[in-house]
Every structure is written in C-alpha cells, then in structure tokens.
DRENDO-1510 file (C-alpha; in Angstrom, 1 decimal, always signed):
<recs>
REC; n; res; u; v; w
REC; 1; MET; +5.1; +2.6; +18.1 .
REC; 2; ASN; +2.4; +4.4; +16.1 .
REC; 3; ILE; +2.9; +1.1; +13.7 .
REC; 4; THR; +2.8; -1.3; +16.4 .
REC; 5; TYR; -0.4; +0.3; +18.0 .
REC; 6; HIS; -2.0; +0.6; +14.3 .
REC; 7; VAL; -1.3; -3.2; +13.7 .
REC; 8; LYS; -2.7; -3.9; +17.0 .
REC; 9; TRP; -5.7; -2.0; +16.3 .
REC; 10; GLY; -6.4; -3.5; +13.4 .
REC; 11; LYS; -6.3; -6.8; +14.8 .
REC; 12; CYS; -8.8; -6.1; +17.3 .
REC; 13; ALA; -11.0; -4.4; +14.8 .
REC; 14; LEU; -11.0; -7.9; +13.1 .
REC; 15; LEU; -11.5; -9.8; +16.1 .
REC; 16; ILE; -14.8; -8.0; +16.9 .
REC; 17; LEU; -16.0; -7.7; +13.2 .
REC; 18; VAL; -15.6; -11.8; +12.5 .
REC; 19; LEU; -17.3; -12.2; +16.7 .
REC; 20; CYS; -20.3; -9.7; +15.2 .
REC; 21; LEU; -20.5; -12.1; +12.1 .
REC; 22; LEU; -20.8; -14.9; +14.1 .
REC; 23; VAL; -23.3; -13.3; +16.6 .
REC; 24; VAL; -25.3; -12.6; +13.5 .
REC; 25; SER; -25.1; -15.8; +11.9 .
REC; 26; LEU; -26.0; -17.9; +15.1 .
REC; 27; ALA; -29.2; -15.3; +15.6 .
REC; 28; CYS; -30.6; -15.9; +11.9 .
REC; 29; SER; -29.9; -19.9; +12.6 .
REC; 30; SER; -31.8; -19.7; +15.4 .
REC; 31; SER; -34.5; -17.8; +14.5 .
REC; 32; SER; -34.7; -20.6; +10.9 .
REC; 33; GLU; -34.8; -23.1; +13.1 .
REC; 34; SER; -37.6; -22.1; +15.6 .
REC; 35; GLU; -39.9; -21.2; +12.5 .
REC; 36; PRO; -42.5; -24.3; +12.3 .
REC; 37; VAL; -42.6; -26.1; +9.1 .
REC; 38; LEU; -45.9; -26.6; +7.6 .
REC; 39; LYS; -45.2; -30.1; +6.5 .
REC; 40; VAL; -48.3; -31.4; +3.8 .
REC; 41; GLY; -48.9; -34.7; +2.7 .
REC; 42; GLY; -51.1; -37.0; +1.0 .
REC; 43; ILE; -52.3; -40.7; +0.1 .
REC; 44; PRO; -49.7; -42.0; -2.8 .
REC; 45; ASP; -52.9; -42.9; -4.9 .
REC; 46; GLN; -51.7; -42.8; -8.5 .
REC; 47; ASP; -48.4; -42.5; -10.6 .
REC; 48; THR; -45.0; -41.0; -8.3 .
REC; 49; GLU; -43.9; -38.5; -10.5 .
REC; 50; ARG; -47.7; -37.0; -11.0 .
REC; 51; LEU; -47.7; -36.7; -6.8 .
REC; 52; ALA; -44.5; -35.3; -6.7 .
REC; 53; ARG; -45.4; -32.6; -9.4 .
REC; 54; ARG; -48.5; -31.8; -7.8 .
REC; 55; TYR; -47.3; -31.4; -4.1 .
REC; 56; SER; -44.4; -29.2; -5.6 .
REC; 57; ILE; -46.0; -26.6; -7.1 .
REC; 58; PHE; -48.8; -27.0; -4.7 .
REC; 59; SER; -46.4; -26.4; -1.7 .
REC; 60; ASP; -44.9; -23.2; -3.8 .
REC; 61; TYR; -48.7; -22.0; -3.9 .
REC; 62; LEU; -49.3; -22.1; +0.1 .
REC; 63; GLU; -45.7; -21.1; +1.1 .
REC; 64; LYS; -46.4; -17.8; -0.9 .
REC; 65; GLU; -50.2; -17.3; +0.5 .
REC; 66; LEU; -49.1; -18.1; +4.0 .
REC; 67; GLY; -46.0; -16.8; +4.3 .
REC; 68; VAL; -44.3; -19.9; +6.5 .
REC; 69; ASN; -42.1; -22.5; +5.1 .
REC; 70; VAL; -44.1; -25.6; +3.7 .
REC; 71; GLU; -42.5; -29.0; +2.9 .
REC; 72; TYR; -44.2; -32.2; +1.6 .
REC; 73; VAL; -43.4; -35.4; +3.1 .
REC; 74; PRO; -43.4; -38.4; +0.3 .
REC; 75; SER; -44.6; -41.5; +2.0 .
REC; 76; ALA; -44.9; -45.4; +0.8 .
REC; 77; ASN; -48.3; -46.1; +1.1 .
REC; 78; TYR; -51.8; -44.9; +2.5 .
REC; 79; ALA; -51.1; -46.4; +6.3 .
REC; 80; ALA; -47.5; -44.7; +6.0 .
REC; 81; VAL; -49.6; -41.3; +5.5 .
REC; 82; VAL; -52.4; -42.1; +8.0 .
REC; 83; THR; -49.1; -43.4; +10.8 .
REC; 84; ALA; -47.1; -40.1; +9.7 .
REC; 85; PHE; -50.3; -37.5; +10.4 .
REC; 86; GLY; -51.1; -39.3; +13.7 .
REC; 87; GLN; -47.9; -38.6; +14.9 .
REC; 88; GLY; -47.9; -35.1; +14.3 .
REC; 89; GLU; -45.3; -35.8; +11.5 .
REC; 90; LEU; -48.0; -33.9; +9.3 .
REC; 91; GLN; -49.7; -30.9; +9.9 .
REC; 92; LEU; -51.9; -31.1; +6.5 .
REC; 93; ALA; -52.8; -33.7; +4.5 .
REC; 94; PHE; -55.1; -34.9; +1.4 .
REC; 95; PHE; -56.6; -38.1; +2.8 .
REC; 96; GLY; -59.1; -40.3; +0.5 .
REC; 97; GLY; -62.7; -40.4; +2.7 .
REC; 98; LEU; -61.2; -43.4; +4.6 .
REC; 99; THR; -58.0; -42.7; +5.8 .
REC; 100; GLY; -59.2; -39.0; +6.2 .
REC; 101; VAL; -61.3; -41.1; +8.9 .
REC; 102; GLN; -58.4; -43.3; +10.4 .
REC; 103; ALA; -56.6; -40.0; +10.6 .
REC; 104; ARG; -59.0; -38.0; +12.7 .
REC; 105; GLN; -59.5; -40.9; +14.6 .
REC; 106; GLN; -55.7; -40.8; +15.8 .
REC; 107; ASN; -55.9; -37.1; +16.6 .
REC; 108; PRO; -59.9; -36.3; +17.7 .
REC; 109; GLY; -58.4; -32.7; +17.2 .
REC; 110; ALA; -58.1; -32.9; +13.5 .
REC; 111; VAL; -60.7; -31.3; +11.0 .
REC; 112; ALA; -61.7; -32.1; +7.7 .
REC; 113; ILE; -61.7; -28.5; +6.1 .
REC; 114; ALA; -61.8; -28.8; +2.2 .
REC; 115; GLN; -62.9; -31.0; -0.1 .
REC; 116; ARG; -63.4; -31.4; -4.4 .
REC; 117; GLU; -66.5; -30.3; -5.9 .
REC; 118; ASN; -66.2; -33.8; -6.9 .
REC; 119; ASP; -65.8; -35.4; -4.2 .
REC; 120; ALA; -69.4; -35.2; -2.9 .
REC; 121; THR; -70.3; -37.4; -5.7 .
REC; 122; PHE; -67.8; -39.7; -5.9 .
REC; 123; HIS; -67.4; -42.9; -8.0 .
REC; 124; SER; -65.8; -46.0; -8.2 .
REC; 125; LYS; -65.3; -48.2; -11.3 .
REC; 126; PHE; -65.3; -52.0; -12.0 .
REC; 127; ILE; -63.3; -53.1; -14.9 .
REC; 128; ALA; -62.9; -56.3; -16.8 .
REC; 129; ARG; -60.5; -58.0; -19.3 .
REC; 130; ALA; -62.7; -57.2; -22.3 .
REC; 131; ASP; -63.2; -60.5; -23.6 .
REC; 132; LEU; -65.4; -61.3; -20.9 .
REC; 133; ASP; -69.1; -61.2; -20.8 .
REC; 134; LEU; -70.0; -58.9; -17.7 .
REC; 135; GLU; -72.4; -56.0; -17.3 .
REC; 136; SER; -73.1; -55.2; -14.3 .
REC; 137; LEU; -72.4; -56.9; -10.7 .
REC; 138; GLU; -75.2; -59.2; -11.2 .
REC; 139; ASP; -73.2; -61.2; -13.7 .
REC; 140; VAL; -69.9; -60.9; -11.2 .
REC; 141; LYS; -72.1; -62.7; -9.0 .
REC; 142; GLU; -73.1; -65.5; -11.2 .
REC; 143; GLN; -69.9; -66.2; -12.3 .
REC; 144; ALA; -67.0; -64.9; -9.5 .
REC; 145; GLY; -66.3; -68.4; -8.7 .
REC; 146; GLU; -64.9; -68.1; -12.5 .
REC; 147; TYR; -62.6; -64.7; -12.2 .
REC; 148; THR; -59.7; -63.4; -10.2 .
REC; 149; ILE; -60.0; -59.6; -8.5 .
REC; 150; THR; -58.0; -56.9; -7.6 .
REC; 151; PHE; -58.6; -53.8; -5.8 .
REC; 152; GLY; -55.9; -51.1; -4.9 .
REC; 153; SER; -54.7; -50.4; -1.7 .
REC; 154; GLU; -56.4; -52.1; +1.5 .
REC; 155; SER; -57.0; -48.1; +2.6 .
REC; 156; SER; -58.0; -47.2; -0.2 .
REC; 157; THR; -62.0; -45.9; -0.3 .
REC; 158; SER; -62.5; -45.8; -4.3 .
REC; 159; GLY; -60.3; -48.6; -5.2 .
REC; 160; HIS; -60.9; -51.3; -2.2 .
REC; 161; LEU; -63.9; -49.8; +0.8 .
REC; 162; MET; -66.6; -49.1; -1.7 .
REC; 163; PRO; -66.4; -51.5; -4.3 .
REC; 164; ARG; -65.9; -54.2; -1.7 .
REC; 165; HIS; -69.1; -52.1; +0.2 .
REC; 166; PHE; -71.1; -52.8; -2.9 .
REC; 167; LEU; -70.0; -56.2; -4.1 .
REC; 168; VAL; -71.4; -57.3; -0.5 .
REC; 169; GLN; -74.9; -55.6; -1.1 .
REC; 170; THR; -74.9; -57.6; -4.3 .
REC; 171; GLY; -74.7; -60.5; -2.6 .
REC; 172; ILE; -70.6; -61.1; -3.5 .
REC; 173; GLU; -68.6; -62.1; -0.2 .
REC; 174; PRO; -65.2; -60.9; -2.3 .
REC; 175; ASP; -62.6; -62.8; +0.3 .
REC; 176; GLU; -65.1; -66.4; -0.4 .
REC; 177; ASP; -67.0; -66.6; -4.1 .
REC; 178; PHE; -63.8; -65.4; -6.6 .
REC; 179; ARG; -61.5; -68.5; -7.7 .
REC; 180; THR; -58.9; -67.0; -5.8 .
REC; 181; PRO; -58.6; -64.1; -2.4 .
REC; 182; PRO; -58.2; -60.5; -3.7 .
REC; 183; SER; -54.8; -58.7; -4.6 .
REC; 184; TYR; -54.1; -55.5; -3.5 .
REC; 185; SER; -52.5; -53.7; -6.6 .
REC; 186; GLY; -51.1; -50.6; -4.2 .
REC; 187; SER; -52.4; -47.9; -6.5 .
REC; 188; HIS; -55.4; -47.5; -8.8 .
REC; 189; ASP; -52.6; -47.3; -11.7 .
REC; 190; ASN; -51.8; -50.6; -10.9 .
REC; 191; THR; -55.1; -51.7; -10.8 .
REC; 192; TRP; -55.7; -51.2; -14.7 .
REC; 193; LEU; -52.2; -52.3; -15.6 .
REC; 194; LEU; -53.1; -55.3; -14.0 .
REC; 195; VAL; -56.0; -56.3; -15.6 .
REC; 196; GLU; -54.9; -55.2; -19.0 .
REC; 197; SER; -52.0; -57.6; -18.9 .
REC; 198; GLY; -54.2; -60.1; -18.2 .
REC; 199; SER; -53.1; -61.1; -14.8 .
REC; 200; TYR; -56.9; -60.5; -13.4 .
REC; 201; ASP; -60.0; -61.0; -15.0 .
REC; 202; ILE; -61.6; -58.0; -13.1 .
REC; 203; GLY; -60.7; -54.6; -10.9 .
REC; 204; ALA; -62.0; -51.8; -9.0 .
REC; 205; LEU; -60.1; -48.1; -9.4 .
REC; 206; ASN; -60.4; -44.2; -8.6 .
REC; 207; GLU; -63.5; -43.0; -11.4 .
REC; 208; GLU; -61.0; -40.5; -12.2 .
REC; 209; VAL; -57.5; -42.2; -12.8 .
REC; 210; TRP; -59.4; -44.6; -14.9 .
REC; 211; ASP; -61.1; -41.7; -17.2 .
REC; 212; ARG; -58.1; -40.0; -17.2 .
REC; 213; ALA; -56.0; -42.9; -18.7 .
REC; 214; VAL; -58.2; -43.4; -21.3 .
REC; 215; GLN; -58.6; -40.1; -22.6 .
REC; 216; GLU; -54.9; -40.0; -23.2 .
REC; 217; GLY; -54.5; -43.2; -24.5 .
REC; 218; LYS; -52.6; -45.3; -22.3 .
REC; 219; VAL; -55.4; -47.5; -21.5 .
REC; 220; ASP; -55.5; -50.9; -24.6 .
REC; 221; THR; -59.3; -51.0; -24.5 .
REC; 222; GLY; -59.0; -53.4; -26.5 .
REC; 223; ARG; -58.1; -56.0; -23.5 .
REC; 224; VAL; -59.4; -54.0; -20.5 .
REC; 225; ARG; -62.6; -51.9; -20.4 .
REC; 226; ASP; -65.1; -50.8; -17.7 .
REC; 227; PHE; -68.4; -52.3; -17.4 .
REC; 228; TYR; -70.0; -50.8; -14.2 .
REC; 229; THR; -69.8; -46.9; -12.5 .
REC; 230; THR; -71.1; -47.1; -8.6 .
REC; 231; PRO; -73.4; -45.5; -6.6 .
REC; 232; ASP; -72.2; -42.0; -5.4 .
REC; 233; TYR; -70.4; -41.1; -2.1 .
REC; 234; PHE; -67.9; -38.9; -0.3 .
REC; 235; ASP; -64.3; -39.3; -0.7 .
REC; 236; TYR; -61.2; -37.1; -0.8 .
REC; 237; ASN; -60.8; -33.9; +2.0 .
REC; 238; TRP; -57.9; -31.9; +3.0 .
REC; 239; THR; -57.4; -32.9; +7.0 .
REC; 240; ALA; -55.6; -30.6; +9.2 .
REC; 241; GLN; -54.6; -30.5; +12.5 .
REC; 242; GLY; -56.3; -29.6; +15.5 .
REC; 243; ASP; -53.6; -27.4; +16.9 .
REC; 244; LEU; -52.6; -25.1; +13.8 .
REC; 245; ASP; -54.1; -21.9; +15.3 .
REC; 246; GLU; -51.3; -22.6; +18.5 .
REC; 247; VAL; -48.8; -23.4; +16.5 .
REC; 248; TYR; -48.4; -20.8; +13.8 .
REC; 249; GLY; -51.2; -17.9; +15.1 .
REC; 250; ASP; -55.0; -17.7; +15.7 .
REC; 251; GLY; -57.1; -17.8; +12.7 .
REC; 252; PHE; -54.3; -19.9; +10.7 .
REC; 253; THR; -56.6; -22.9; +9.8 .
REC; 254; SER; -59.2; -20.6; +8.2 .
REC; 255; ARG; -56.4; -18.9; +6.1 .
REC; 256; VAL; -55.1; -22.4; +5.1 .
REC; 257; GLN; -58.7; -23.1; +4.2 .
REC; 258; SER; -58.9; -19.6; +2.6 .
REC; 259; ALA; -56.1; -20.6; +0.4 .
REC; 260; LEU; -57.5; -23.6; -0.4 .
REC; 261; PHE; -61.2; -21.7; -1.4 .
REC; 262; ARG; -58.8; -19.0; -4.0 .
REC; 263; LEU; -57.7; -21.7; -6.0 .
REC; 264; ASN; -59.3; -21.1; -9.7 .
REC; 265; PRO; -58.1; -22.3; -13.2 .
REC; 266; GLU; -57.3; -19.1; -14.6 .
REC; 267; GLU; -54.4; -18.4; -12.0 .
REC; 268; HIS; -53.9; -21.8; -10.7 .
REC; 269; GLY; -55.0; -24.1; -13.4 .
REC; 270; LYS; -52.1; -26.6; -13.3 .
REC; 271; ILE; -52.5; -27.2; -9.2 .
REC; 272; LEU; -55.7; -27.8; -10.1 .
REC; 273; GLU; -55.6; -30.3; -13.0 .
REC; 274; LEU; -53.2; -32.1; -10.9 .
REC; 275; PHE; -56.0; -32.7; -8.1 .
REC; 276; SER; -58.5; -33.6; -10.7 .
REC; 277; THR; -60.9; -30.5; -10.1 .
REC; 278; GLU; -61.9; -27.1; -11.2 .
REC; 279; ARG; -61.9; -25.6; -7.3 .
REC; 280; PHE; -61.4; -26.5; -3.4 .
REC; 281; ILE; -64.8; -26.2; -0.9 .
REC; 282; GLU; -66.2; -26.2; +2.3 .
REC; 283; THR; -66.7; -29.8; +3.8 .
REC; 284; ASN; -66.8; -31.1; +7.4 .
REC; 285; ASN; -65.9; -34.2; +9.4 .
REC; 286; ALA; -69.7; -35.2; +9.5 .
REC; 287; ASN; -69.4; -35.8; +5.7 .
REC; 288; TYR; -67.6; -38.8; +5.9 .
REC; 289; ASP; -69.8; -40.6; +8.6 .
REC; 290; ALA; -71.1; -43.1; +5.6 .
REC; 291; ILE; -68.0; -43.5; +4.9 .
REC; 292; GLU; -66.8; -44.6; +9.0 .
REC; 293; GLY; -70.2; -46.7; +9.4 .
REC; 294; VAL; -69.2; -48.9; +6.0 .
REC; 295; ALA; -65.9; -49.5; +7.4 .
REC; 296; ARG; -67.0; -50.6; +10.5 .
REC; 297; GLU; -69.5; -52.9; +9.2 .
REC; 298; LEU; -66.8; -54.8; +6.9 .
REC; 299; GLY; -64.4; -54.6; +9.9 .
REC; 300; MET; -61.9; -52.1; +8.4 .
REC; 301; ILE; -62.0; -50.2; +11.8 .
REC; 302; LYS; -63.0; -50.5; +15.0 .
</recs>
C-alpha cells in the first residue's frame, strides 16, 4: 500500500516538474521572441569580406552598448538596402549620400544621425589606363569619343552621381559623348579592377577605396592611375528610422547616436579602420540637400 502510494506520488511529482519546466521554457521563448531586434545594414560598396568583418564587430559593439539584440542584414546591392529600409526591415543603415536621401524620402520620419568626420569633405577619383594622356576632365572632354568609362553602382554617390555631375559641369554628356554608353561595375573595387584589366579606359570611384587599394599594393599602378580628384561634397551617413524611441524606449535614438560618438581609436581601432575613419560626428538631413539637388538635376530622383 505504502509502496503504491509512493510510486503514484513519484509519478505526479515528475509530471508536475515537467509541466513547470515546460511553462518556464515557453515563457522564456515568448519573452525572447517579443524582444525587438535592431537590424543594421549598409550599402555593399566594396569587398564583401571586408563588409562582413566590419558589421560583425560593429554589431557586437552596438549590442553591448545598447543592451538589445543587434543583427546585421547584408544586401545584394544599393537598391536592396534602400528598399529594406523603406519597408522597415532595417532600423539603422550606413548609407551613401544619395542612398540616404532615397531612404529618407521613403520614410519621412527617418533622420541622419551621424557621419564620419571625413564625410563632410568627401571626394571621388577619376582613374584611367596608365598609357592614356589624361590629366584633367578637360582632357577627357577633348577625347571622350575615343574612350569608354565605367562608374560603380548606379546609386553610388562617389562612384556615379557626383562623377557624372562633374563631367556634365565640364560639358561632357556621359551617355552620349563616350565611345559606348557607360558601364556600372557595381562596386568601387570592381571599378579599378576593370580599368586595370583594360576592359574600360576610364573609371570613377570612391577616393578612400582607391587610396587604400594603392597603399595595400593591390593596384598595378603601371596599368592604371588616378588623374583627377573632384571638389568635395557630403557623403556617407548613419540614418535611423523615425520610430526607434517608440519601439525600443524613450531616448533610444540618442543612445544609438552616443554609441557611435563613443567609438575611438584607442578602444575601437579595428571598427573605425573598417569604416575608414577616426571618429563619427553629428550630422543632419539638411547636410545632404545639395546631394538631393544634384540627383534631381540629373533625373536620378523625382
């Protein structure tokens, strides 16, 4: 009798324990699923391996600083990042000047919260096959019909928008005056590789990508060289969705901005090196009005 009682009690106790563990497990799972994830992205403007390293350690840093789950969401091309942000699939993104304008047009409440210190005076480089007699855009104008040109992505500020703008200012119509219509390489790294290989005579790309490739000995400067640096303009920026405070709590946008400002070479040298900067500083939407104006003039946005 006593043995039967103890067996039955033991089975009940085990059942109760299992039920308790199941309830706790479901509660934890439900809590985890309900916690919002901060999804971060950026335009794929260069080598994908470098971008993966950049955003992996940056996401770890941001997660620690903000106390929320942070996930990097890679994108296939510039347009995909803008679309993802426009559809609310990204909460924070590192855009170029033009893509930032496009993203904020789709999300009127979105705000540019930070830029690299060097983004206030950004430049593009024009490069050419080393054997060509080119020293200026005026030289290009005189000989454009003999040459081919490649830009980067169609949505790139430094690889297309601003180089096209400066060509037009010189009196060159890129779609008409070169030997063939312009090509679009998709990224800055591809641009210099295409000119180095002889596939195209001239290219336009991000100054920093070019300078780094030369410094690291990746470029055969006997085959391709830079011949013109554009005037400066505003470019890259971190843009945040307008509802971050509503989703993650009051003051969250300011916390994200502060976390960006706290990055410093002594503690976070690798992150900053991968972003090609010494520090991030404050910016605002108005800094990119000139970029928007150029894009409208060239018919790249409405």
